[in-house]
C-alpha positions in Angstrom: 83.7 -29.4 -23.2 83.5 -26.7 -25.5 80.8 -28.4 -27.5 78.8 -29.1 -24.4 78.8 -25.9 -23.4 77.2 -24.4 -26.6 74.7 -27.1 -26.5 73.8 -26.1 -22.7 73.4 -22.4 -24.2 71.5 -23.2 -27.0 69.3 -25.0 -24.8 68.8 -22.1 -22.3 68.1 -20.0 -25.1 65.7 -21.7 -26.7 63.8 -22.3 -23.7 64.2 -18.5 -22.7 62.7 -17.5 -26.2 60.0 -20.6 -25.5 59.1 -18.7 -22.4 59.3 -15.3 -23.7 56.8 -16.5 -26.3 54.7 -18.0 -23.9 54.3 -15.0 -21.8 53.4 -12.7 -24.4 51.0 -14.9 -25.8 49.4 -15.5 -22.3 49.6 -11.6 -21.9 47.9 -11.4 -25.4 45.5 -13.8 -24.2 44.7 -12.0 -20.9 44.6 -8.7 -22.6 42.0 -10.4 -25.3 40.3 -11.5 -22.3 40.0 -8.0 -20.6 38.8 -6.6 -23.7 36.0 -8.9 -24.0 35.4 -8.4 -20.6 35.1 -4.8 -21.0 33.0 -4.9 -24.0 30.4 -7.7 -22.2 30.4 -4.6 -19.4 29.5 -2.1 -21.8 27.0 -4.0 -23.8 25.4 -5.0 -20.2 25.8 -1.3 -19.2 23.5 -0.3 -22.3 21.3 -2.9 -22.0 20.2 -1.8 -18.7 19.8 1.8 -19.9 17.6 0.7 -22.9 15.4 -1.3 -20.3 15.0 1.3 -18.1 14.6 3.9 -20.9 11.4 1.9 -21.8 10.1 2.1 -18.7 10.4 5.7 -18.7 8.8 5.9 -22.1 6.1 4.0 -20.9 5.3 6.0 -18.1 5.5 9.1 -19.9 3.2 7.7 -22.7 0.9 7.0 -20.0 0.9 10.4 -19.0 0.4 12.2 -21.7 -2.7 9.4 -22.4 -3.9 10.5 -19.0 -3.7 14.2 -19.4 -5.9 13.5 -23.0 -8.1 11.1 -20.9 -9.0 14.1 -18.6 -9.3 16.6 -21.4 -11.9 14.8 -23.0 -13.3 13.9 -19.7 -13.1 9.7 -20.4 -13.8 7.7 -17.6 -14.0 4.0 -18.8 -10.3 3.5 -18.4 -8.4 4.6 -15.8 -4.7 5.3 -15.5 -3.7 2.1 -14.0 -5.4 0.3 -16.7 -4.2 2.1 -19.8 -0.2 1.8 -18.3 -0.9 -2.0 -18.2 -1.9 -1.9 -22.0 1.0 -0.3 -22.6 2.7 -3.0 -20.7 1.5 -5.8 -22.7 2.0 -4.2 -25.9 5.8 -3.5 -25.0 6.4 -7.1 -23.7 4.5 -8.5 -27.0 7.2 -6.4 -29.0 10.0 -7.8 -26.7 8.9 -11.3 -26.7 8.1 -11.9 -30.7 9.5 -8.7 -32.4 13.0 -9.1 -31.1 15.4 -11.6 -31.5 19.2 -11.1 -30.1 21.9 -13.3 -32.1 23.2 -16.5 -31.1 26.9 -15.8 -29.2 29.0 -18.5 -30.6 31.0 -18.4 -27.3 28.2 -19.9 -25.3 29.2 -23.8 -24.4 26.6 -26.4 -23.0 28.2 -29.1 -20.8 26.5 -31.7 -19.2 27.0 -32.3 -15.4 25.0 -34.9 -13.2 24.5 -33.2 -9.5 21.1 -34.2 -7.6 20.2 -30.4 -6.9 21.1 -27.2 -8.5 23.6 -25.3 -6.9 22.9 -21.4 -6.5 26.5 -20.8 -7.4 28.7 -22.6 -9.6 32.9 -22.2 -9.4 34.0 -23.8 -13.0 37.7 -24.1 -13.1 39.1 -23.0 -17.0 42.7 -23.6 -17.4 43.4 -23.1 -13.5 41.3 -19.8 -13.4 38.4 -20.2 -11.2 35.0 -18.6 -12.4 31.7 -17.6 -10.4 28.4 -18.5 -12.3 25.2 -17.8 -10.5 22.1 -19.6 -11.0 19.5 -17.3 -13.5 16.5 -20.3 -13.4 15.5 -23.3 -15.3 15.1 -23.4 -19.0 13.5 -26.2 -21.1 15.3 -27.6 -23.5 13.5 -26.6 -26.4 14.8 -23.1 -25.2 18.6 -24.0 -25.4 19.0 -22.4 -28.7 17.2 -19.2 -27.3 19.3 -18.4 -24.4 20.0 -15.2 -25.7 16.5 -14.3 -26.1 15.7 -15.4 -22.7 18.5 -13.2 -21.3 17.0 -10.4 -22.7 13.9 -10.8 -21.5 15.0 -11.5 -18.2 17.1 -8.1 -17.9 13.5 -6.6 -18.3 12.5 -8.8 -15.2 13.0 -6.9 -11.9 14.0 -8.5 -8.6 10.8 -9.1 -6.3 12.4 -7.2 -3.8 12.7 -4.1 -5.7 8.7 -4.2 -5.6 8.6 -4.4 -1.8 11.7 -2.5 -0.6 11.5 0.4 -3.0 7.6 0.9 -4.9 5.4 -0.7 -2.2 6.8 1.7 0.8 5.8 5.1 -0.8 2.4 3.7 -2.1 1.5 2.2 1.2 2.8 5.3 3.4 0.8 7.6 0.9 -2.3 5.4 1.8 -1.8 6.2 5.6 -0.2 10.2 5.1 -3.4 10.8 3.5 -6.1 9.4 5.3 -9.0 11.3 5.9 -9.4 10.5 9.4 -13.0 12.4 9.7 -14.3 9.8 7.4 -12.3 7.0 8.5 -13.2 7.2 11.9 -16.9 7.6 11.3 -16.9 4.2 10.0 -14.3 2.6 11.9 -15.8 -0.4 13.2 -17.3 -1.3 9.7 -13.9 -0.8 8.4 -12.2 -2.9 10.5 -14.8 -5.9 10.4 -14.4 -5.8 6.5 -10.7 -5.6 6.9 -9.7 -8.2 9.5 -12.7 -10.4 9.6 -13.5 -10.1 5.7 -9.9 -10.6 4.6 -10.0 -14.0 7.0 -13.5 -14.9 5.6 -12.8 -14.4 1.7 -9.0 -16.4 2.3 -10.7 -19.5 3.7 -13.2 -19.3 1.2 -11.4 -18.9 -1.6 -8.4 -21.9 -0.2 -11.4 -24.4 0.1 -12.9 -23.4 -3.2 -9.4 -23.9 -4.9 -8.3 -27.0 -2.9 -11.8 -28.8 -4.5 -10.7 -27.4 -7.9 -6.8 -28.8 -7.4 -8.6 -32.2 -6.3 -10.8 -32.4 -9.6 -7.6 -31.5 -11.5 -5.6 -34.2 -10.1 -8.5 -36.7 -11.1 -9.0 -35.6 -14.5 -5.0 -35.7 -14.6 -4.4 -31.8 -15.5 -2.1 -31.4 -12.9 1.9 -31.8 -13.1 3.0 -30.8 -10.0 2.7 -30.6 -6.0 -0.3 -27.9 -4.9 -1.2 -28.7 -1.2 -3.8 -26.9 0.6 -1.4 -24.7 2.3 -0.7 -23.0 -1.8 -4.7 -23.1 -2.0 -4.7 -21.1 1.5 -1.8 -18.7 0.4 -3.5 -18.1 -3.1 -6.4 -17.0 -1.0 -4.5 -14.8 1.4 -2.8 -13.0 -1.7 -5.8 -12.5 -4.3 -8.1 -11.1 -0.9 -5.7 -8.0 -1.0 -7.9 -5.5 -2.8 -7.0 -2.6 -4.3 -9.9 -0.3 -5.6 -7.5 2.6 -6.7 -9.5 2.9 -10.3 -12.7 2.8 -8.9 -11.9 5.3 -5.6 -10.4 7.9 -8.3 -13.5 7.7 -10.0 -15.2 8.4 -6.7 -13.2 11.3 -5.9 -13.5 13.1 -9.4 -17.6 12.3 -9.6 -17.7 13.1 -5.3 -19.8 10.0 -4.6 -21.1 9.5 -1.1 -18.3 10.2 1.2 -19.2 7.1 3.6 -18.8 4.4 0.9 -15.6 6.1 -0.2 -14.5 5.8 3.1 -15.9 1.8 3.5 -13.8 1.0 0.1 -10.7 3.2 1.2 -10.4 2.1 4.4 -11.3 -1.3 3.8 -8.3 -1.6 1.1 -5.5 0.2 3.3 -5.7 -2.2 6.1 -6.9 -5.2 4.1 -3.4 -4.9 2.1 -1.7 -4.8 5.5 -4.0 -8.0 7.2 -3.2 -9.8 3.7 0.7 -9.6 3.9 0.7 -10.9 7.5 -1.8 -13.7 7.0 0.4 -14.9 3.6 3.6 -14.9 6.0 1.7 -16.7 8.7 0.4 -19.3 6.0 3.9 -19.8 4.6 5.4 -20.3 8.6 3.0 -23.3 8.8 4.9 -25.9 10.0 3.8 -28.8 11.4 6.1 -31.7 13.1 7.3 -35.1 11.1 8.0 -35.2 7.6 4.8 -34.4 5.7 4.9 -30.7 6.4 1.3 -30.0 4.7 -0.5 -32.0 7.1 -3.1 -30.6 9.6 -1.9 -30.0 13.3 -4.0 -28.0 15.7 -0.7 -27.1 17.6 1.1 -25.7 14.4 -2.1 -23.9 13.4 -1.9 -22.4 16.5 1.2 -21.3 16.3 0.2 -19.6 12.9 -2.3 -18.0 14.4 -0.2 -16.3 17.1 2.3 -15.4 14.6 -0.5 -13.7 13.0 -1.1 -11.7 16.0 2.5 -11.1 17.1 3.9 -9.7 13.6 0.8 -7.4 13.0 0.9 -6.1 16.8 4.3 -5.9 16.4 4.4 -3.9 13.1 1.7 -1.8 14.3 3.9 -0.3 17.1 6.9 -0.2 15.6 5.5 2.0 13.3 3.5 4.1 15.8 6.7 4.6 17.8 8.5 5.4 15.0 6.1 8.3 13.8 5.9 9.1 16.9 9.5 9.7 17.3 10.0 11.4 14.0 10.9 15.1 15.7 12.2 18.0 13.5 13.8 20.4 15.0 15.1 22.0 11.1 12.2 24.4 10.6 14.6 26.7 9.6 16.2 24.6 6.9 13.4 23.4 4.7 15.3 21.1 2.8 17.1 19.1 5.1 13.3 19.0 7.4 11.9 17.5 4.4 14.8 14.9 3.7 15.1 14.2 7.4 11.3 13.2 7.3 11.2 11.2 3.8 14.0 9.1 5.1 12.8 8.3 8.8 9.4 7.6 6.9 11.1 5.0 4.9 13.3 3.2 7.4 10.3 2.5 9.3 9.5 0.1 6.5 12.9 -1.6 6.2 13.7 -1.7 9.9 10.6 -3.7 10.2 11.6 -6.1 7.6 15.4 -6.4 9.1 13.2 -7.2 12.8 11.1 -10.0 11.2 8.1 -8.2 11.3 5.9 -6.5 8.4 7.2 -3.5 6.4 3.5 -2.9 5.1 2.0 -2.8 8.2 4.8 -0.4 10.0 4.9 2.1 7.3 1.1 2.5 6.8 0.7 3.2 10.6 3.8 5.4 10.4 1.8 7.4 8.2 -1.1 7.8 9.8 0.7 8.9 13.2 3.1 11.3 11.2 0.1 12.9 9.6 -1.6 13.1 13.1 1.4 14.4 15.4 5.1 14.9 12.9 2.9 17.0 10.4 1.8 20.0 12.9 5.5 20.3 13.8 7.1 20.7 10.2 7.2 24.2 8.8 4.3 25.2 6.1 7.1 24.7 3.5 7.7 21.1 4.6 4.2 20.6 4.7 3.4 21.2 1.3 6.5 19.6 0.2 6.1 16.2 1.9 2.4 15.9 0.6 3.5 16.6 -2.8 6.4 14.3 -2.4 4.6 11.2 -1.8 2.1 12.0 -3.7 4.3 12.0 -7.0 6.2 8.7 -5.5 3.0 7.3 -5.5 2.1 8.0 -8.3 5.3 7.1 -10.2 5.4 3.8 -8.4 1.8 2.9 -9.1 1.9 3.3 -12.9 5.4 1.7 -12.7 4.3 -1.6 -11.3 1.0 -1.6 -13.6 3.2 -1.4 -16.5 5.6 -3.9 -15.1 2.5 -5.9 -15.2 1.5 -5.7 -18.6 5.1 -6.1 -19.5 5.6 -9.3 -16.8 2.3 -11.3 -19.2 4.9 -11.9 -22.3 8.4 -11.2 -20.6 8.0 -13.7 -17.8 9.5 -17.3 -18.6 7.7 -19.9 -16.4 3.8 -18.6 -17.0 1.8 -21.8 -16.1 -1.5 -21.5 -18.0 -4.0 -23.6 -16.5 -7.6 -23.2 -18.1 -9.6 -25.0 -15.4 -7.5 -23.4 -12.2 -8.1 -19.8 -13.7 -11.9 -20.0 -13.9 -12.1 -22.0 -10.7 -9.8 -19.1 -9.3 -12.2 -16.3 -10.9 -15.3 -18.3 -9.4 -13.4 -18.4 -5.9 -12.7 -14.8 -5.8 -16.1 -13.6 -7.0 -17.6 -16.1 -3.6 -15.2 -14.9 -1.7 -15.7 -11.8 -2.3 -19.5 -11.8 -1.6 -18.9 -14.5 1.4 -17.0 -11.0 2.7 -19.4 -8.1 1.8 -23.2 -9.1 2.4 -23.0 -11.4 5.7 -20.8 -8.8 7.5 -22.8 -5.9 6.3 -26.1 -7.5 7.4 -24.4 -8.1 10.6 -22.9 -4.5 10.9 -26.5 -2.9 10.3 -28.1 -4.6 13.0 -25.8 -2.1 15.0 -25.4 0.8 13.0 -28.5 3.8 12.8 -27.0 5.1 9.4 -27.4 1.4 7.7 -25.0 0.2 4.7 -27.5 0.0 2.1 -28.1 -2.8 -0.3 -26.7 -0.4 -3.4 -23.6 0.4 -1.1 -23.1 -3.5 -0.7 -23.4 -3.9 -4.5 -20.8 -1.2 -5.5 -18.4 -2.2 -2.6 -19.2 -6.3 -4.0 -18.2 -4.8 -7.9 -15.0 -2.4 -6.6 -13.3 -5.2 -5.2 -10.4 -4.8 -7.5 -7.1 -6.9 -7.6 -3.7 -4.7 -8.0 -0.1 -4.0 -6.7 -0.2 -5.7 -3.6 -1.6 -9.0 -5.3 1.2 -8.4 -7.9 3.8 -7.9 -5.4 3.0 -10.6 -3.0 2.3 -13.5 -5.6 6.0 -12.2 -7.7 7.5 -12.4 -4.5 8.1 -16.5 -4.7 7.7 -18.0 -8.4 10.3 -20.8 -7.4 8.0 -24.3 -7.6 5.4 -25.3 -9.6 2.2 -24.3 -7.7 3.5 -20.8 -7.2 4.2 -20.4 -10.8 0.5 -21.7 -11.7 -0.2 -18.9 -9.1 1.4 -16.0 -10.2 0.0 -16.4 -13.9 -3.5 -16.5 -12.5 -3.4 -13.5 -10.2 -1.9 -11.5 -13.2 -4.8 -12.4 -15.0 -7.1 -11.7 -12.4 -5.6 -8.3 -11.6 -6.3 -7.2 -15.6 -10.0 -8.3 -15.1 -10.7 -6.4 -12.0 -8.8 -3.6 -13.6 -10.4 -3.5 -17.0 -13.8 -5.1 -16.9 -14.7 -3.5 -12.8 -12.5 -0.8 -13.2 -13.8 0.7 -16.4 -17.5 -0.4 -15.5 -17.8 1.8 -12.6 -19.7 4.9 -14.1 -22.1 2.1 -15.1 -22.4 0.5 -12.2 -22.8 3.7 -10.3 -25.8 4.6 -12.5 -27.2 1.0 -12.6 -27.4 1.4 -8.5 -28.7 4.7 -8.6 -25.8 6.3 -6.4 -25.6 9.9 -5.7 -22.6 11.4 -7.2 -21.8 15.3 -7.2 -22.6 15.1 -3.1 -20.7 17.7 -1.0 -19.7 16.4 2.0 -20.7 18.9 4.4 -23.3 20.3 2.7 -25.3 16.5 2.7 -24.5 16.8 6.1 -25.9 19.9 6.5 -29.4 18.6 4.9 -29.3 15.6 6.8 -28.7 17.0 10.3 -30.1 14.0 12.3 -28.2 11.2 10.3 -25.1 13.7 10.8 -26.1 13.6 14.7 -26.9 9.5 14.5 -23.3 9.2 13.1 -22.1 11.1 15.8 -23.6 9.2 18.5 -22.3 5.7 16.6 -18.4 6.9 17.3 -17.4 4.2 19.6 -16.7 5.4 23.0 -13.3 4.1 23.0 -12.6 6.5 20.5 -14.3 9.4 22.3 -11.9 8.3 25.4 -8.9 8.4 23.3 -9.5 11.5 21.5 -10.0 13.3 24.8 -6.7 11.7 26.0 -5.0 12.3 22.9 -5.8 16.3 22.3 -5.4 17.0 26.1 -2.0 15.2 26.9 -0.3 13.5 23.8 -0.8 16.1 21.3 0.7 19.0 23.7 3.5 16.8 24.6 4.3 15.4 20.9 3.5 18.5 18.9 3.4 22.0 19.3 -0.3 22.1 18.7 -3.4 21.7 21.5 -3.5 23.3 24.6 -0.8 23.8 26.7 -0.3 20.9 29.3 -0.8 23.8 32.3 -4.3 23.9 31.0 -4.8 20.3 30.7 -3.1 18.6 33.8 -3.9 19.1 37.3 -2.3 22.2 39.3 -0.3 20.0 41.4 1.5 19.0 38.0 2.4 22.2 36.9 6.2 21.9 37.2 6.0 18.6 35.1 3.6 20.4 32.6 5.7 23.7 32.1 8.6 21.4 31.4 7.0 19.0 28.7 5.1 22.1 27.1 7.1 23.6 23.7 6.8 27.7 23.8 4.7 27.1 20.6 2.0 25.6 22.1 1.5 29.0 23.5 1.6 30.5 20.8 -0.9 28.2 18.8 -3.1 27.6 21.7 -5.9 30.1 19.8 -5.0 28.2 16.4 -5.5 25.0 16.6 -7.3 23.1 13.7 -8.9 19.5 14.3 -11.1 17.9 11.7 -11.9 15.1 13.8 -13.8 17.0 17.0 -17.1 17.2 15.4 -17.4 13.6 14.6 -16.1 12.2 17.7 -17.2 13.8 20.9 -20.6 13.9 22.2 -23.3 16.5 22.5 -22.8 16.7 26.1 -18.8 17.7 25.8 -19.6 20.7 23.2 -20.5 24.2 23.7 -20.3 26.6 20.8 -19.4 30.4 21.2 -20.8 32.7 18.6 -19.9 36.3 19.6 -22.0 37.1 22.6 -23.9 33.9 22.7 -22.9 30.6 24.3 -24.7 27.4 23.4 -24.4 24.4 25.7 -26.0 21.3 25.9 -27.2 19.5 29.0 -27.5 16.1 30.2 -31.0 15.6 28.6 -29.8 16.9 25.1 -31.3 20.1 25.1 -29.3 23.0 23.7 -29.6 26.3 26.1 -28.3 29.7 24.7 -27.8 32.9 27.0 -26.7 36.3 26.3 -23.9 38.1 27.6 -25.2 38.5 31.0 -26.7 35.2 30.9 -30.2 36.8 31.0 -31.7 35.5 27.4 -31.9 31.9 27.0 -33.8 29.8 24.5 -34.2 26.3 23.3 -32.3 25.4 20.0 -33.6 22.7 17.8 -31.6 19.7 17.3 -31.4 20.7 13.2 -30.3 24.3 13.9 -27.4 23.7 16.1 -26.0 20.6 13.4 -26.2 23.7 10.9 -24.3 25.7 13.0 -21.7 22.9 13.1 -21.8 22.5 9.6 -21.8 26.1 8.3 -21.0 28.2 11.2 -17.4 29.9 11.5 -17.4 29.3 15.2 -15.2 28.1 18.2 -15.6 24.9 19.9 -14.8 24.9 23.9 -13.8 21.8 25.6 -12.6 21.7 28.8 -11.1 25.0 28.7 -9.7 24.3 25.2 -10.7 26.3 22.3 -10.5 24.8 19.0 -11.0 27.0 15.7 -12.5 25.0 13.1 -11.9 26.2 9.5 -15.1 27.8 7.5 -15.7 26.7 4.0 -15.7 29.5 1.7 -18.2 27.4 -0.2 -20.9 26.8 1.9 -23.7 29.2 1.9 -23.6 32.0 4.6 -26.0 31.9 7.6 -28.4 34.1 9.4 -26.9 36.0 12.3 -27.6 33.5 15.5 -28.6 36.2 17.8 -31.1 37.7 15.1 -32.6 34.0 15.1 -32.9 34.0 18.6 -35.2 37.1 18.7 -37.2 35.6 16.1 
């Protein structure tokens, strides 16, 4: 019995020792595993910091080189093209110059499944670990997993471009829009942006479908490429971004109408291209084959295009109108609130199923027209500088990343036939946009779009940030990967070649530079008057309604509603009019009045003399007592409209228009009347 008890005690002691040893080993393994995990987290943190540092250094180098170019007055290469060159150089170094040692802990296992799951749970010794799908790699790259991982770390999620980098670029385009020249050419801009983009999309899509069909016949196509993919490619590359050309135009002071046509087209064209591409993606006919032509599916996609665009437009305008700030005494808080409300417009539209690009564009236009007047002077300067800075950094970051992606993207497909066909299709699509529409527009325009302007617009159809963002958003299939690679090459070519040749093209087409818009309008008075008559009657009606009713309600500017509304609405008018509106009644500035109003709406006051127009268009001048009158020529009135420090009187509302100090002084109008 004693021996049996000793045996049991010994067995229990051995089991206890074994359990203790197992626990100690497990604790050591767990501690070792935690140390490895912590080390890996620290390594990832350092790698992420190094990746961000690369882009910061790229931007810093770009800014310093831009300063050197501006100092030396080099115009053959814009800052965006320079950022792309630096990105390409860094991409080459990362791709071929840096190799990460292979991790011996990597294990390759074979598992036969029908699809690649986005998330994988692996049971290792009773512990479950979660692994996420990072993408497909070829069999030849299995030994280079670490290099691929390093390159993948400098590749951003496409949503970063759409949700973080694109909003400030698009908003700045709307917030800094020069409404005077935009509305002066509104009809032509809408034609180029809407009809032209659709025409370009279908021309490119049809030509690329023919190219793809040829590639199938000769055996150069290794995957599916449907007609809807060709149309999507047409929509993507139809988004123009002539930032390089516009920067040179602004520096050289090119004709303001040409600048307005290109800028207006590019701003609205981006919005149309985004909605058009999403409508093409949503094309879904009934049946198993989702790529057959079906009338109802096409009409549904067209209805989605109209619905998404109009919904995004309404959301952007509504958000811009509702951005009221009552924090004028706290400029920092006021600027922060304005910034957050502007950015939230993009995210709100995307969350609601609309297009954030359209929403934030029209939000910027609306806020520039209404909300800007409610901000304090300090906040007005801050918001302009803030969005200008964000636009500059985001734009150069995207172009730097384009150069980097040429060598760091893992799934490039370079097909020479497709690339050559794409370049040819883009050229023909741009030509089909510009020349036929310009011919039709000139039939109704008094101020014609000259042939040299058309050639310049054709040449200036650069592709940029929006085209890149649309193409990188989805690179999952063979067709999308080939489209992304070709899109990159198109952007590089247009920015470097077309952007770099802008100055030479201006000289070749004999387009005037160094043109001051106001002085040019004073010399060409008759053209200015004809342009005023070309302002659509719809916009003149809208201007009157906006000036007399919307601005007094939505801003502290504009005439008080007690002046513009009928007397019977006096209580309502006093309730809706802010006290500041009475204070600002005689200090209202409006840059669009001289191009939207007709001559019959205008009465000018110069000291003791009032100049008005009658129904026949004759301009009558009367003295203080109404005893002196004379007829002033159209050119004289145009000079006064352009140069004079005058007050514009419309239906009891006084608009004080600013005088440019650089303009030549005028002779006293009373002295000229006596002559």
